[in-house]
Steps between C-alpha positions, in 0.01 A plus 500: 500500500846433355660164573801657673265656757317170546837337568598760760164471678510121481845492660424769759174364643637170636802683643267743679301208640825334603631815662184532705530137609868548579412773748296255708759227458797712604324640805407151619794287392731644764256446784197268489628280217824430688307366799277246326581141411597448137561181302850384414448598135428866583726705269731767642332839532737667251371276219143631494576850365696394191260214423190719523659781299580255222155343513331841485704587189399173332135557599515853360634378167227235489237765568644717224489214249131449574418871509662579163310222323180546302351175626129519592568339843760762590278694742383194692858371528626836622221498759614155611858626518408805708285298741792266569730801532262648759504174698878501475497854635290417807689186599794680664280735707297196610788265576762745623305815585227320692744227608248241382616186320137373490382815321800478269396146415143611428639753250783301343292197401257692274802696373661172399185394315481831314866474397428152360211650302730778374761250382234293325297786349795719400621219276203573268632850427872462562696186585780735615269675747390163631859382536605818679238430768633149574786609732243703694272196517787286630603757762145555625454122515810484720379801701166325554675196646718731709197698621317177590807365681539818704133488592530132596814551709353792689 
């Protein structure tokens, strides 16, 4: 497969996952989410879309850098990447769609661990890929604290 096609697929997949999650978020953010208690550090709703779009682009580039390599660990690292992407994809339906902060917490904590593994393991193949995953790690760390706080307050 040519690298340009790998790049397009790598960029498109996280955006598709994000778009699916956005559906559940948008349908819930105007109703249920407005009624629950949130911590003082809860960001404004308008911030989530641009942040996630940017993070999904960075994740896609990181995936591409791993995918285009000839490293023998490439397949196992792509598997790790896609498992964390799947967890990312089910968090919004769990938290927003099912209106369940506890279920969101059950999903986001293993997601956080897998992102840490991605950052660490990607470094072996591409320091750039590893670095591109750090903003995602930071945001999901914040989202984990936010998810826990919402669960605690409600």
